[in-house]
N, C-alpha and C positions, 0 to 999 in steps of 0.2 A: 502493499500498500504506499510505500515512499514513493510512486511516483503519481499521486494522485496532485491533480493540480493546484486543489486548495490546501495550502500546508497546515491549517488547524484542522482537517478531517483525517488528517493521515495517522494519528494515534487511534481515534475513536474508531474508524473503520477496521484499524489492526485488530482491536480487542474484540469488535462484533464478529468480524471474520471467524476469530478463534472460538468465540462463543457459539456460535452458528454452528461451525463445522464439530466440536465437540458435544454440541447438543443431538446433532443429528447422529452421532456415533452412538451415543447413549441411548436413543429413543428407538434406531433400528437394530434389528436381531440378527444373527449368522452373518454370512458371508457378505451381504450388505455392508458392514461397516468398512470394508478395506475399502469400498469404491468409495465413500466419501470423501475422505482427502485428497482423492486424484483426481475426482471430478470439480472439487475446489478448486484445486491446481489449475487444472484445465481453463476453467471460467477466468480464473485470474490474468494466467498466461495469455488467453485468447484477447483478455481486453488490453493487454499489456502493449501487445503486439499493433493494436490500434494506434498509439499515440505515435503521432508524427512529429519532426523539428520542421520549425521553422523561421525564417527570414524578419518575420513581421509581428515584433514585440517592441514593448516598450524600453530598448537598450541603453544599458550606460553610454555616456557620450565618448568615451573612448574606444567603443564598439559599435557605434550605432551605424555604420558603413561597412560594406565587404567591398575587399579589394579584387579587382579586375583586370584582365590583361589584352590589348590587342597584339597579335604577334602576325609581321610581317616579313617573313624572312629570320635576318637575325635580328631586326629593329623590333623592341619590345617596348609598348606603350603602357604605362601600368598607370591605373586609375583608384583614387582613394589610398595613396601612398600615405601614412601617417608620420607627421611631423610636427609635433607640437611643442609649445611654449609653455614652460613648467615654472611655477613657482611654488608648488608642494605636489605630493604625489595628488592630492584632489583639486587641487587649484591652478587650473592651464587653459591655456588660450589654443583652441585647434587650428590644427591647419593639417587640409586635406590636399594631396597635392599629385599631379599628372607628372610622373617623371619619364624621362625616354631612354632608355639603356640598348647598348647592342650587346645583344650575347657573345656574339666573335669575340669580345674584349674582356671575357670574363678569364683573370688570370688567378684566383685562388678561391678557395672557401674555409672559412675560419667558423670556429664553434666556441660561443660563450655559454658557460657553465654556471647557473644561479643558485647559491643555496640562502636560505632564509630560517635556518633552524637543524633541524637534523641531517647529518651528513648522508644519510641514507637516501633523501628525497632532494631534487633540484629540478629546475627545470632549464632546458638546452634553448640555444637559439643559434640558429645557423645564419651565418652574412657569405655574401659573395662580393668579392672586390675585382673592379674594372680595371683596366690599365689608365683609364682618364681621371683615377683616384677615386671615384664614387664608392661607396659601401651599400650594398643592400640587403637589409634584414629580414629572415621570418621569424616570427614568434608562433607557434601552433598553441591556441589558447582554447579556455572555453569563454564563451560567447555570455556577458552576464546582464541580466537585465536590471532596471533602475532599483535599487535597494538591495540586490541580490549578492549573496558573498559566498566564497568559493567555499566548500566542502567538500574535504577528501572521502568521506563515507558517500556522500549523494554523487560524486564522480561515477561510481560504479553503478549508477542509475539513469535513465533517462532524464534528466534533471537538467543538463547544459547542453548549448546548441554548438559545434566545433565551429573554430573561426581562425582563416590563416592570418594572421596581422602583417602585411608588411611594411616595413619602417625605416627612415633614417635612423642609423645609430645614436644621433643626439638626441633620439626620442626615447626608443625602446630600450637601449643599453645605460644612457646617462639616467633615466628613471628608475632603475634598480640601484646604481653607483651612489647616487645625489641626491635623490627626493626620498626613496623609501628605506625606512630604518632597519636596520638588520640583515641587510641582504650582502652576501657578498658576491664578487661576480670575477670569473676565471676565463680566461681568453686563451685558445691554442689555435695555431694553425694546423690545420691537416695536410694529409698528406696527397691529398687530391690532385690531381694534374688538372691543368686548364680546360682540358677534353672532359675529363671526368666532371670536373666542378660546373660546366656547361650542361651536362646531361642533368646532373641534379636538378638545377635552377630550373630547365624547363618542365623536369618533372613536377616540382614545386607549383611554377606556373599554372600547369594544367590542374592540378587540384585545386586551386584558388580558383580558378575559372569555375571548376564545376561546383565548387561550395559556394560560389555566387549566383550559382544559378540554381542548385539544387542543393537545400541545408542538411546537414547530417548531424547526429549527436556527437556529442564529445563521451568517449569511456573510457575509465581512468586504468582499464587493461589493453582493450583492444584498439582502441583509437586515440591518444594521448600527445602530449608534445614528444616523447620521447619514440613509440613505437611508429608513429609517422615520420620522423626523421630517419628509423630504419627501413622504411617502405621504400622511401625516395632515394638512399643509397644503395639499397639492392637493385634499385633500376640502373646502374651502372654496370656495365655487362659483364665487366673484371672484378666486381666486389669479393674481397676474401672474407667478409664477416660472415660468422654462421648465421641460422636462419634464427635462432633462439638463446636468448641469454638470460639468466635469472637477476642480471644488471639492468635489462630492458624495464624491468620494472620497480626494482631498488635503484633508481636512475641517478642518484647521489653517488655511484660506482660507475656511471656512465664514460668519464671520462678514462677511468683505470680500464674499462674495457677497450674503450678505441686504441688505448695505448699498447694494450697487451696484443692486438692483432695490427698493429703499424701504421694506424691511422691518424697517428699525433707527431708533426714534425719537430725538431728541436735537437734530437741526439742526448738529451740528458736523461739520469735515470729518473723515474718517474716523480717521486717524491720531490725532489731538484726542479722538476719541469715545473709542478704543479706550484711550488712556491713562489719562482717567478711569474707564473702566469696571472696572480693576482695584480685586477687592476684598479680597484678601488683609488687607493691613492693618487694615481694616474687621472684618473677620469674627473675626480674633485678638483685636481690642477688644470687641466684641461676645460672643463665647465661647458660656458657656451663657445668656447674656440670654432671657429671654420674647420681646423685640421684636428677637430676631436679624434676622429678615428685614428688617424696619422699619430697621433701623442699617444693613446692608448696601445700602441703598439711598437712604439717605440725602443730599443735595445731588448726587444725579448726573444728568446731563442725560438728559431723556426721563422722566423718574419724578414 
């Protein structure tokens, strides 16, 4: 009953369901008792499968637009790229941009890993570097409605739509390093070649466009910020990563997982690589500088 649209009815409905099932099992005799919970489960499952995602809700302002792109050969015109001006995490001036990039000029793919508490849980953001100095970042997130907050428990159910936020790093990264409290961000250069990085980028664009047209639910196990990255990297023909690893679920160990499989550049032992990958101080120093992305990468292994 967790997915009932009206939150106030979830607990009462759950209690009522249990009482009805127990009452019917007490009232019926013989082998029919066994059928009661099965029928009850089947009815709830049938209702649950009717729940549909939507792009038409009262969204929070930072996710009230979905990004999409027009593709003309290597020319990619990105609409609704987010580049907000922040004064605090919740006080900002929205800026949605149209940005044109040349996919043939992608030179590298980098990954940011954000921690906000447990070392076992993190949020990865992948960013693509272009030869003209641009960086375009993708953050796969829950699309929250006005007044809604994220719950790890509710993330296992059909509570949130999925959104691909495409943004300038001065938005999606600086928000986490400079304005949110208690978030620690690490930056790694991946070993993806320009050809591989381009393939991953185009796969992201395809999924972003699909979500713009057909919304989908977020799921904490099957469709989240980490498993979807794995889906996109698997689209690269010569990907060497295994299909599944427990660190895809406990994604705070995702950087260790990528390092183990040779997907992080730098040539350092992992502990040393992670220590120098921490960018919060550099991000605070760069702040609103036009070359924010350059400054947070300066003198880091692999760049």
